[in-house]
C-alpha positions, -999 to +999 in steps of 0.1 A: +735-315+282+757-295+258+771-261+266+749-243+241+718-261+254+728-250+290+732-214+277+698-214+261+682-229+292+698-203+315+689-176+291+652-187+291+652-188+329+666-153+331+640-141+305+612-158+325+623-143+358+626-108+342+592-112+326+576-123+359+592-094+378+583-069+351+548-082+348+543-081+386+557-045+388+536-035+358+505-050+374+512-032+407+517+001+389+485-005+370+465-011+402+481+019+419+472+041+388+436+030+389+433+039+426+451+072+421+429+085+393+396+073+408+381+098+432+356+072+446+361+050+476+380+018+468+360-014+468+369-041+492+381-071+472+365-094+498+330-081+490+327-103+459+310-095+427+279-082+445+300-053+457+313-043+424+297-021+397+263-027+412+268-064+414+266-070+377+291-089+356+281-069+326+286-031+323+255-018+305+258+010+280+263+044+296+270+081+291+298+099+308+314+133+307+349+139+294+366+172+299+399+190+299+410+215+325+426+248+315+440+257+349+471+279+349+485+279+384+511+305+377+484+332+373+462+318+401+436+304+377+415+276+391+406+267+356+376+261+334+365+231+314+383+240+282+371+209+263+338+190+270+325+158+254+299+133+262+311+097+257+285+072+248+300+038+257+289+003+251+315-020+268+300-052+255+300-042+219+333-022+223+315+009+208+321+045+215+305+077+203+316+112+212+294+143+213+313+176+216+298+204+237+305+241+228+322+256+259+303+289+252+269+272+252+245+295+271+228+274+297+213+275+332+238+266+359+219+253+389+218+276+419+235+303+399+222+318+367+224+316+329+260+316+318+285+298+296+286+261+304+323+261+311+316+285+340+301+256+360+335+240+368+351+269+387+319+273+406+312+238+417+337+214+401+328+182+383+296+177+403+281+210+392+292+204+356+275+171+355+243+185+371+243+213+346+245+190+316+221+165+331+195+192+336+201+208+302+200+176+281+178+156+304+204+128+304+218+106+332+256+107+334+273+076+348+304+097+358+332+118+346+369+117+336+391+148+333+427+155+322+446+187+327+468+205+301+501+190+313+487+155+312+477+159+275+511+174+266+530+146+284+509+118+268+514+132+233+551+136+239+554+100+253+542+086+220+564+109+199+536+132+188+503+128+170+496+129+132+470+156+123+461+178+093+463+215+101+438+231+078+448+268+082+474+291+096+470+295+133+487+325+151+475+337+185+491+354+215+478+360+250+503+379+271+481+373+302+485+336+304+516+332+281+498+315+253+517+316+219+503+296+191+522+292+158+509+264+135+509+263+097+488+243+071+496+207+062+497+172+074+522+169+102+533+153+135+527+176+164+545+174+197+527+179+230+528+216+232+518+221+196+491+194+199+476+214+228+477+246+207+460+227+179+430+216+201+428+250+219+430+274+189+398+292+181+407+328+171+437+343+154+454+376+164+434+394+137+401+381+151+394+357+123+386+320+124+365+324+156+346+291+152+342+268+182+329+241+158+361+239+139+378+237+172+357+208+183+365+190+151+402+194+158+397+181+193+380+150+179+408+145+153+435+148+179+417+124+203+413+099+175+450+101+166+461+098+203+438+069+207+455+051+179+488+055+196+475+044+230+459+012+216+489+003+194+513-024+204+540+002+210+521+014+240+532-017+259+568-004+260+556+028+275+532+014+300+550+026+332+555+061+319+519+063+306+505+052+340+527+077+358+513+105+336+477+093+341+480+091+379+494+126+381+470+143+357+437+124+354+407+121+377+376+101+373+345+091+393+346+056+379+357+030+405+390+012+400+370-020+393+350-002+365+383+013+351+400-021+351+371-037+333+369-009+307+406-010+301+405-048+294+375-044+271+389-015+251+422-032+244+403-044+213+388-010+205+395+004+170+399+042+170+390+044+133+355+033+143+350+062+167+318+080+159+316+118+165+292+146+164+289+181+178+261+202+194+254+230+170+243+265+179+245+301+168+271+325+182+263+359+195+276+387+218+259+392+251+270+415+280+304+419+264+311+382+259+307+356+232+280+329+237+265+301+218+227+299+217+216+263+213+181+259+198+157+235+215+155+215+183+193+208+186+189+198+222+162+173+211+184+160+183+212+152+208+187+137+232+175+114+204+211+104+195+217+094+231+184+076+234+189+057+202+224+046+212+213+034+246+182+016+233+201-001+205+229-013+227+205-024+254+186-044+228+219-061+218+223-072+255+188-088+256 
């Protein structure tokens, strides 16, 4: 064998060894991440398929709660659910729809009283949030997934920012928690801090632009942009860093088996096909605070959207 052939052979061997080691380490990190973010008990791999996800090879369409936590530890704040969405997921058809929930929606919190829906989290965590939404919308939630502020910032920065269109000037200061928002109109790439400001902004210093619905649209826009980055080929080179961020900042009630299956399925998901809507209401002041009154007709509209999604996707499985 000639020298150049030996060189190529040795080079290929080195590449294969490197790939095997990298792949193994990546897989181990991947498994560790799934176990870290899942708050359920791990499933014994020796149980077989009967012990996984209810013993079904297929994951049927389901509804789950997604939310972001606004905890600010430096001021002793336990946090509230700053962003809330229902994700309608069909793993078989690789289809996702999002329904944004106004954080000021005036609803009954079980065992407490009528209040803003985002008050459920500091009173009873994710379990009370889910119970509140299930009672309010008469829907069964499969589980939840949450991310805190820092996790969102770190994810956006990891991918070099997200591309969004800022529709208006945004200036807001809150000396209590240190918030300082300065964004200006136009299409632009926002880093993690500014992306968080973009999805959080609701009211300017002069009291204008106090629409929670504009805010929910921005959240959906940011999520779609971030999803495009995460599902792009570039994400492979950032896999270790991304999993570190997720393990430190994300929690979910899905089992590691369910997470693994969903991740594999949604590698083919196209973010541009993401369907979104918002629960609409009427804002008003009550007891010195701002609330959203959600008409029963709107609740019924959302219930119908969920029922149609689940019925349609279940028909596709049959």
